[in-house]
Structure formats: structure tokens, C-alpha cells
C-alpha positions as CSV (number, residue, x, y, z in Angstrom):
1,M,33.2,41.5,85.0
2,G,32.8,45.2,85.7
3,E,31.0,48.0,84.1
4,V,31.9,50.2,81.1
5,D,30.6,53.5,79.7
6,P,27.5,52.7,77.6
7,A,29.1,54.5,74.7
8,F,31.4,51.5,74.2
9,V,28.7,48.8,74.4
10,Q,27.8,47.1,71.1
11,A,24.3,46.3,70.1
12,V,23.3,42.8,71.2
13,E,23.5,41.4,67.6
14,H,27.1,42.7,67.3
15,Q,28.5,41.7,70.7
16,P,31.4,39.3,70.5
17,K,31.2,35.7,71.4
18,L,33.8,34.5,73.8
19,N,33.9,31.0,72.4
20,I,36.4,31.9,69.8
21,I,36.8,30.1,66.4
22,E,40.3,30.2,65.1
23,A,40.7,31.0,61.3
24,E,43.0,28.2,60.5
25,G,42.1,28.4,56.8
26,I,43.4,31.9,56.3
27,P,46.3,31.4,53.9
28,V,49.9,31.9,55.0
29,I,51.8,32.8,51.8
30,D,55.6,32.6,51.4
31,L,56.9,35.5,49.3
32,S,60.4,34.1,48.9
33,P,59.8,33.3,45.2
34,L,60.1,37.0,44.6
35,N,63.8,36.7,45.5
36,S,64.3,34.3,42.6
37,T,65.0,35.6,39.2
38,D,64.7,32.5,37.1
39,N,61.8,30.4,38.5
40,D,58.7,31.2,36.6
41,A,56.8,28.2,38.0
42,E,57.3,29.3,41.6
43,L,56.2,32.9,40.7
44,S,53.1,31.6,38.9
45,S,52.2,29.4,41.9
46,L,52.7,32.4,44.2
47,V,50.4,34.6,42.0
48,S,47.8,31.9,42.0
49,E,47.9,31.7,45.8
50,I,47.5,35.4,46.1
51,G,44.5,35.4,43.8
52,D,42.8,32.5,45.6
53,A,43.3,34.2,49.0
54,C,41.9,37.5,47.7
55,K,38.9,35.8,46.2
56,N,38.1,33.3,48.9
57,W,39.1,35.2,52.1
58,G,39.9,38.8,51.3
59,F,42.7,38.2,53.9
60,F,46.0,36.4,53.9
61,Q,49.3,36.4,55.9
62,V,52.7,36.7,54.3
63,I,56.0,35.4,55.5
64,N,59.6,35.8,54.1
65,H,58.4,39.3,53.1
66,G,61.7,41.1,53.3
67,V,60.9,43.5,56.2
68,P,63.8,43.3,58.7
69,L,62.7,42.0,62.0
70,K,64.7,44.7,63.8
71,Q,62.6,47.4,62.2
72,R,59.4,45.8,63.5
73,E,60.8,45.3,67.0
74,K,62.0,48.9,67.0
75,I,58.6,50.4,66.1
76,E,56.7,48.1,68.5
77,S,59.1,49.1,71.4
78,A,58.7,52.8,70.5
79,S,54.9,52.3,70.3
80,R,54.7,50.9,73.8
81,K,56.8,53.8,75.2
82,F,54.5,56.3,73.5
83,F,51.3,54.8,74.9
84,A,52.9,54.5,78.3
85,L,53.2,58.3,78.4
86,S,50.8,60.3,80.6
87,K,47.5,61.2,79.1
88,E,48.6,64.9,79.3
89,E,51.7,64.2,77.2
90,K,49.8,62.3,74.6
91,K,47.2,65.0,74.3
92,K,49.9,67.4,73.3
93,V,50.0,65.6,70.0
94,S,46.3,65.2,69.5
95,R,44.8,65.0,66.1
96,D,41.6,67.0,65.2
97,D,39.3,67.5,62.3
98,V,41.8,69.9,60.6
99,N,44.9,67.8,60.9
100,P,44.0,64.1,61.3
101,M,47.5,63.0,62.1
102,G,48.3,62.4,65.8
103,Y,46.9,60.9,69.0
104,Y,43.2,60.1,69.5
105,D,41.3,58.0,72.0
106,T,37.6,58.6,71.3
107,E,37.3,57.1,67.8
108,H,33.9,55.6,66.7
109,T,33.2,52.7,64.3
110,K,29.6,52.2,63.2
111,N,28.6,54.9,65.7
112,V,29.9,53.0,68.7
113,R,33.0,54.1,70.5
114,D,36.1,51.8,70.1
115,W,38.0,50.5,73.1
116,K,41.4,51.8,71.9
117,E,43.8,54.7,71.5
118,V,45.6,55.4,68.3
119,F,48.5,57.5,66.9
120,D,48.3,58.3,63.2
121,L,51.3,59.3,60.9
122,T,51.4,60.2,57.3
123,F,54.0,58.6,55.1
124,K,55.0,61.9,53.6
125,K,56.4,65.2,54.8
126,P,53.8,67.9,55.5
127,T,51.3,67.7,52.6
128,T,47.8,68.6,51.8
129,S,44.8,66.3,51.4
130,E,41.4,66.9,49.7
131,S,38.6,66.8,52.2
132,G,35.6,67.2,50.0
133,E,34.1,70.3,48.2
134,N,37.6,71.3,47.1
135,E,38.8,72.0,50.7
136,L,42.4,71.1,51.5
137,N,43.6,69.9,54.9
138,L,47.3,70.1,56.0
139,L,48.5,66.7,57.0
140,M,51.4,67.1,59.4
141,N,53.0,64.6,61.7
142,Q,53.2,65.5,65.3
143,W,55.9,64.0,67.5
144,P,56.2,63.9,71.3
145,Q,59.2,66.0,72.4
146,D,60.5,63.5,74.9
147,L,60.4,60.4,72.7
148,P,62.8,61.1,69.8
149,E,63.2,57.4,69.0
150,L,59.5,57.2,68.0
151,R,60.0,59.4,64.9
152,E,63.1,57.4,63.8
153,A,61.3,54.1,64.2
154,C,58.2,55.2,62.4
155,E,60.0,56.7,59.5
156,E,62.2,53.8,58.9
157,Y,59.3,51.3,59.3
158,A,57.2,53.3,56.8
159,E,59.9,53.0,54.2
160,E,59.9,49.2,54.6
161,M,56.1,49.1,54.4
162,I,56.0,50.9,51.0
163,K,58.5,48.5,49.6
164,L,56.3,45.6,50.7
165,A,53.2,47.4,49.4
166,Y,54.7,47.6,45.9
167,K,55.5,43.8,46.0
168,L,51.9,43.0,47.0
169,L,50.3,45.4,44.5
170,E,52.3,43.8,41.7
171,L,51.2,40.3,42.8
172,I,47.6,41.4,43.0
173,A,47.8,42.9,39.5
174,L,49.2,39.7,38.1
175,S,46.6,37.6,39.9
176,L,43.9,39.7,38.1
177,G,45.5,39.0,34.7
178,L,47.0,42.5,34.4
179,P,50.6,43.6,33.6
180,R,52.7,43.4,36.7
181,T,53.1,47.2,37.1
182,R,49.6,48.1,36.0
183,L,48.6,49.4,39.5
184,N,51.9,50.9,40.5
185,G,51.0,54.4,39.2
186,F,48.4,54.7,41.9
187,L,51.2,54.8,44.5
188,T,53.3,57.4,42.7
189,D,52.1,60.2,44.9
190,H,50.2,58.1,47.4
191,G,48.5,59.0,50.6
192,S,49.4,56.0,52.7
193,F,49.6,56.3,56.4
194,L,50.8,54.4,59.5
195,R,48.8,53.8,62.6
196,L,49.8,52.7,66.1
197,N,47.0,51.0,68.0
198,R,46.8,50.2,71.7
199,Y,43.9,48.2,73.0
200,P,43.9,48.4,76.8
201,P,42.6,45.5,79.0
202,C,38.8,45.7,79.2
203,P,36.6,44.5,82.0
204,A,33.7,43.6,79.7
205,P,35.1,41.8,76.6
206,H,31.7,40.3,76.0
207,L,30.1,43.7,75.4
208,V,32.9,45.8,73.9
209,L,35.1,45.8,70.7
210,G,38.5,47.3,70.2
211,V,37.2,48.2,66.7
212,G,33.7,47.5,65.6
213,R,32.9,45.6,62.4
214,H,34.0,47.5,59.3
215,K,35.6,47.3,55.8
216,D,38.7,49.2,55.0
217,P,38.1,52.0,52.4
218,N,41.7,51.9,51.1
219,S,43.4,49.6,48.5
220,F,44.8,47.2,51.1
221,T,46.2,47.1,54.6
222,I,49.4,45.6,55.9
223,L,49.0,44.7,59.6
224,A,51.6,43.7,62.2
225,Q,50.0,42.4,65.4
226,D,51.6,41.3,68.7
227,D,51.2,37.8,70.2
228,V,48.0,38.7,72.1
229,G,45.8,38.5,69.0
230,G,42.3,39.8,68.7
231,L,41.7,40.4,65.0
232,E,38.5,38.6,63.7
233,V,37.4,38.2,60.1
234,K,33.9,37.5,58.9
235,R,34.3,34.2,57.0
236,K,32.7,34.5,53.6
237,I,31.4,30.9,53.4
238,D,29.1,31.1,56.5
239,G,29.4,34.6,58.0
240,E,31.1,33.4,61.2
241,W,33.6,35.6,63.0
242,V,36.9,33.8,63.2
243,L,40.1,34.8,64.9
244,V,43.3,35.4,63.0
245,K,45.8,33.6,65.2
246,P,49.1,35.5,65.4
247,T,51.9,34.1,63.2
248,P,55.4,35.2,64.4
249,S,56.9,37.8,62.1
250,A,54.1,37.5,59.6
251,Y,52.1,40.4,58.2
252,I,48.3,40.2,57.7
253,I,47.0,41.6,54.5
254,N,43.4,42.5,53.9
255,I,41.8,43.7,50.6
256,G,40.1,47.1,50.9
257,D,37.2,48.7,49.1
258,I,39.4,50.2,46.3
259,I,40.6,46.8,45.1
260,Q,37.0,45.5,45.3
261,V,36.0,48.3,42.9
262,W,39.1,48.1,40.7
263,S,38.5,44.3,40.3
264,N,34.8,44.9,39.6
265,D,33.9,42.6,42.5
266,K,36.3,39.7,41.6
267,Y,37.9,40.4,44.9
268,E,35.9,41.5,47.9
269,S,36.7,43.8,50.9
270,V,35.7,41.7,53.9
271,E,34.3,42.9,57.3
272,H,36.7,42.5,60.3
273,R,36.8,43.7,63.9
274,V,39.0,43.5,67.0
275,M,38.3,41.7,70.2
276,V,39.5,43.0,73.5
277,N,41.2,41.1,76.3
278,V,40.2,41.2,80.0
279,D,43.7,41.3,81.4
280,K,46.2,42.0,78.5
281,E,46.9,45.0,76.4
282,R,47.3,44.5,72.6
283,I,49.5,46.5,70.2
284,S,48.9,46.4,66.5
285,I,50.5,48.5,63.7
286,P,48.5,48.8,60.4
287,F,49.9,50.5,57.3
288,F,47.0,51.7,55.1
289,V,48.0,51.7,51.4
290,N,46.2,54.6,49.8
291,P,46.3,56.2,46.4
292,P,46.4,60.1,46.3
293,T,43.1,61.6,47.5
294,S,42.7,63.2,44.1
295,T,42.2,59.7,42.5
296,W,38.9,58.7,40.9
297,I,38.1,55.1,41.8
298,E,36.3,53.0,39.3
299,P,36.5,49.4,37.8
300,L,39.6,48.9,35.6
301,D,38.8,49.0,31.9
302,E,40.7,45.7,31.3
303,L,38.3,43.9,33.6
304,I,35.1,45.2,32.0
305,D,33.4,43.6,29.0
306,E,29.9,42.8,27.8
307,P,29.4,39.8,30.2
308,N,31.0,41.8,33.0
309,P,29.8,45.4,32.9
310,A,31.1,48.0,35.4
311,R,29.4,47.5,38.7
312,Y,30.4,50.8,40.3
313,K,30.1,54.5,39.4
314,A,33.4,56.4,39.6
315,Y,33.9,58.3,42.9
316,N,36.6,60.7,44.2
317,Y,38.7,59.0,46.9
318,G,39.3,62.2,48.9
319,E,35.6,63.1,49.1
320,F,34.8,59.5,50.0
321,L,37.4,59.5,52.9
322,A,36.2,62.9,54.1
323,A,32.6,61.6,54.4
324,R,33.8,58.5,56.1
325,A,36.0,60.4,58.6
326,R,33.1,62.4,60.0
327,S,31.8,59.4,61.8
328,N,35.2,58.8,63.4
329,Y,34.9,61.8,65.7
330,E,31.3,61.7,66.9
331,K,28.2,59.5,66.9
332,L,26.0,60.2,63.9
333,D,22.4,59.4,63.2
334,V,23.2,57.6,60.0
335,E,25.7,55.0,58.9
336,N,28.8,56.3,57.2
337,I,29.2,56.1,53.5
338,Q,30.1,52.8,51.9
339,I,31.1,51.8,48.4
340,S,27.7,50.1,48.1
341,H,26.4,53.7,47.6
342,Y,28.2,53.7,44.3
343,R,27.0,50.4,43.0
344,I,25.3,50.5,39.6
């Protein structure tokens, strides 16, 4: 099936199986009850569905979510145009270890190179981000000069994503038995960002992954994927990798490390990875919902009592992200930091 650079090859125990299991059990949740103002029973049922999905899967899909289809089509079209540019043009908007916003094609996960190229964009205008030891990085979006529609598509889409993020954050809060707006303050000055992913065709899909196994360090992620598919989730009940089959116009939501810590392990951030395709490219667009980097993450007071003591020490989110990011740019001799390092 061809040869690839050994830097992309996964260790034998992490190489993907080509006999794919489809994750039919991942819940598809209809958010339309949010549009009703007088149906408490439907809202209660929706909250219960969200809670069950967070607890049993750590993943779910949402439909009737309120994001206009035209915005999704617009950003997907602009993404394809961007990735179709010459390598020279894309390199003009490359990210680096000072400004992590922009184009990149040599990212690593678990010290193995990913079979992908990405374009990262901050939700905000030029801003600063803590990067550990009180250092500040300037986060500034970079835009290709000859593709003006990319900026418009991304900025409009990001606005829709943050609207959906608030809806989901409130449902998650309710599912934990908290007031509806309990978690909203964490998004007041948030550090969310948008990523465009392209996974090129790969001659060795049995050896390589688009993204290696990992858990997301943020609160949660909202993912749009095209009809090619490739996202796999590690099923909690048996540890099997199962494929999340694309559902037209749906968004895939996965719980991140922050919600695992906030919920004091009631909800779990689940490992996932991306398969590659031998003859098709795949486009996906994740929106990573992040609190400000100055935020200290720890179990919520309301979810701690004598039978359920805090299971994590507090940690600074900016410093945590900075430590994680070091392994994105180069192969390291040690595994990158995980929330398990803060477990009590």
C-alpha cells in the first residue's frame, strides 16, 4: 500500500484496525426543546439525555442546534480553497511557538507525527495568552491575502459556535444539578479557538493516524465533519475503538478534561483519534471551547461533599496548555502533561 515516513508510523499496539466498528450507540440528541418556552417536561428530558451521554460516552451528536446550514457550507468551502493553495502560500501564514495561530503541517500527538495539516484561528481580535511562568504570547490571526472569503466565513462561523457553546454549557450545568448559568462566567472572556483540519489521502492507513489517541484539554469541543468520516472514540464499556458515523448537519460534542475536573469525575474526557483514508481527503472543523488561560481549574464546590471529596488539585489552565503545546511541535522523550498529574 506504499511507504510513509517512519515519523508517522504508530507503535504496533496503537495502529488502527481496518475492520471498523461503527458507534451506533453514540447518542444523537435533538436540541429543539430549547426553542420552546413552556415545555418543562421536554427540557427535563433533554437535560437527562445530555447527562446520560456525558456519563456513558463522553461524546454525543446534536441536531436542530440552530446553526444555519449556509454558515457551515460557507466555511467548509473556504477551508477547501485554503488547503488547495500552494504550500508556499500556506507557509506565509504559518504558526510558530510565539504565535500559535495559523497554518501548520507537522503537528505531533503522543510524540508521533499526525497525517494532517491545520489552520488555527482565535475567536477574539489580537489578544494575549499566558504561556507559563508569567510569559504572555500574542495571539493574532493570520489571513492569506488572496482568499478574503476565508476570514469572513471563519468569523461568521465562530459567532455561531459560541452561541451553541452557551446552549451546551447550560445544558451540561443543569445535568450536573447546577443552576443553568453556573458555568457561563467561564466564557465571559474566553479563549476558544477554531481549527480547520485537512487529512490528505494516505497510502498506509493501517500504520498511520490523522490524529493519534488523545483527550481534549479544554471544556468541550464542537466538531463538524464531512461525509468521509474517520473520527473514532474509545468505547468506555470495553475499550474498543468505534467509528462515529457522519450524521448530515449534526455536530459532534465531546467532553474535555476541564469538565471532567469540574464534575469531579462524574463526567469523563474520553480518548479519541482520527483514521485516514487511502483515496479520499477529509475535512473537519472543530471549535474548542476554552475558558480564559488565567482560569484556575478545580472541582466545583457544589459537587464536593464528605462522600465525594475533591479528586483533583487546582491547576492554572494557561500553564497546563503551555506544557501540552510543547509536544505539538517536536517529538519529546516524555509524554505530555495530563490531568491525571493533578489527581489527589
